[in-house]
Every structure is written in structure tokens, then in C-alpha cells.
N, C-alpha and C positions, 0 to 999 in steps of 0.2 A: 504494500500500500504506500502511496506517495501523494502528498498534497503540496501545492505551491502557494505560499503566501506572497505578500508584497516584497518581503526581504528574507524570509526563512523558508525552508523546505521541511515538511514533516514526512518521515518515512519510518517504516517498521524498524524498531531497534533490533540490531543483530548481535550475535555473540561477541563480535569485535567491539561493540559499544560499551560492554559491561564495565571494563576497567575505567574508562573515561567517566561514565555516568556515576560509578561508585565513588570516584574522587570528588565529583561535583557535589553529591549529597553529603559529603563529609566536610565541605567548606563551612566554616563557622556561621556565616550569614545564611547559608542554605539549611544547614543542620538545625538552626533555630526553629525551622518550620517542618522539616522532613526527617523521618527516622532513617538512619543509614540502612542500606539494603544492598544485596548483591544481584538479585534477580530482577531484570527489567523486561522480562518477557511480556508481551502484550502491550508494551508502551510504544509510543512513537518518538523517535529521536528528533530533536529540534536541531536542524543543521543550518549553519550560517557560514558562508564562504567556505564550504566544503568540510567544516569541522562540527562535530556534535557538541552542542553547547548546553544541552539540557534535554528534558523529556516531558512529554505530556501524555496523559492517559484519559480514557473516558469509560463510563459504564452506562448501560442502557436499561431502563425499565421497559419491558415489552408488553406488560398488561395494557390492552387498548384503552382501558378506563383511566389509567394513570401514566401513560406513555410519556417519558421524558429522558433526558440524558444528563449525566454529571461529568464534570471536567476537573482534573488535577494537573498541576504543572510545577516543575522546578527548572531553574536556569542558573548557570554559573555566575558567580558574583561579578566577574569582570565584564559581564554584559548586562548587568542590571541598569535600569534607567535609560536604556537606548531604544525602547519601543519594540524590542524583539520578542519579549514575552507576550506583549499585547498582540503583536502580529500572529504569533503562534496560537493563542487562544481564539482570536478572531477567525483564523483559517480553519481550525478544528470546528468552531461553532458553526461556520457557514456550511461545512460538510455535513455536520449532524442535522442541520435544518434542511438543506437542499437535497442531500443524497439519502439521508436516513429518515427524513420525514418527521423529525421532532418539532413540536410547537413550543416547547419550553425546555430550557437548560438551567442547570444549577451549578454553583461553585461555592465552596465553603472554607474560605481562608480563616486562619486564626484571627480573632477580633483585633488583636494587637498588630497584625501584619498590614500596616497602613500602605506600604508601597504596593503590595499585591492588590489590595482593595482599590487603590487609585487606578491601577492598570486595568482591572476588570471593569471598572466604571467606564473606561474609554471604549470598551467593546460594547457597552450597553447594559451590563449587569446592574441590577438595583438591589439594595439591601432589603431583605425580608424581615430579618430579626436576629437577635442574639440567641445562640444555643449555649446555655450555661453549662460549664464543666463538660464541654463537648469532646475534647481530645486530650490525651495524656502527653505531657512533655516528656519525651524519652530521656532527656538529660537530667531532669529533676524529679520525675515521677509525679509531679503535680498536675492537676487538671487545669486546662485553660479553656476560655470561652471561644466559640467559633461564630463567625458571621455567615448566616445563610443568605446567599444572593441568587437571584434568578434573572432570566432573560427570556422574553417571549420572542418568537420568530420575527414578528414585525418590528421589534425594537433593535434588532441587530444592526450595528453601524458598519 
């Protein structure tokens, strides 16, 4: 699978991406929001100028009465703030809406992850509400709040 955004390419992560993606999720600014892992199967590598710089994944609810998809993403610190994560999320969101037929998408960053929230707003995601004690911080073991955000197909920018 491959999708082209304005600046990034999303493609199925391969075995060769594991080492790079494993290093990225261990970067302090990334590890603040993602647990370290080794298996990136099922994810899409985010490629910029021929280099894997992060990954994005999605999940789909297929029950026709509740059909929607969710997105998660991480990006290497050296490319934060350049619009590449926004491009990756927008590219995947368009595919989920146009090719997979979803009318609603969700994303659920940690409530304190203001940079991610700002990026998702640029794609058109809107806050729905705070999910209290939503995810455990793998570094401290403490629960942290999450922000549920959603995007309707007609709001996609």
C-alpha cells in the first residue's frame, strides 16, 4: 500500500523499517507520548525525501451502525513543527474517507500533547472531550488524560 501526500509518502512498513522506527519511538520527545515497541507490522511508514521519519496506523470499526476509523501517529523529533505530521494525517484521513468510505474519524492524543493537538486541528479534527485517566504513562506508571477529537468527512481540509 502506498499513498502520496503533498510532501510525504505513506507506505506499508517493512522489516527494514523496524530499526529506524524503534529508534524514533525511543527519542525522549516521542517516548513522552508513545511506548517503545519493536513490532511495526500493520503500520504505514511516513517517508520524507526517501527516509522513514515516523509511522502512522489506523483501525476501523466495521459495524455499519457505528462505522468509523481511528488514527495514531509518531514522527521523529527532528521533523516536528514542519507540517509533515499534518500532511501524513491528512493523507491517511483522505484515504479513509474517499477509499474506505468512512464518514467520521477519531484521534486521541494525550491532553497535554499541545503540539499534536494543534497539528490535528489543521487537518480539521475538533475536540470532543477529555477522557480522564485514559492512558498509562509507560515511564511513570501514572494515568494521564486523553483528548478525544473527531473529524467528519465534510470537514476534512
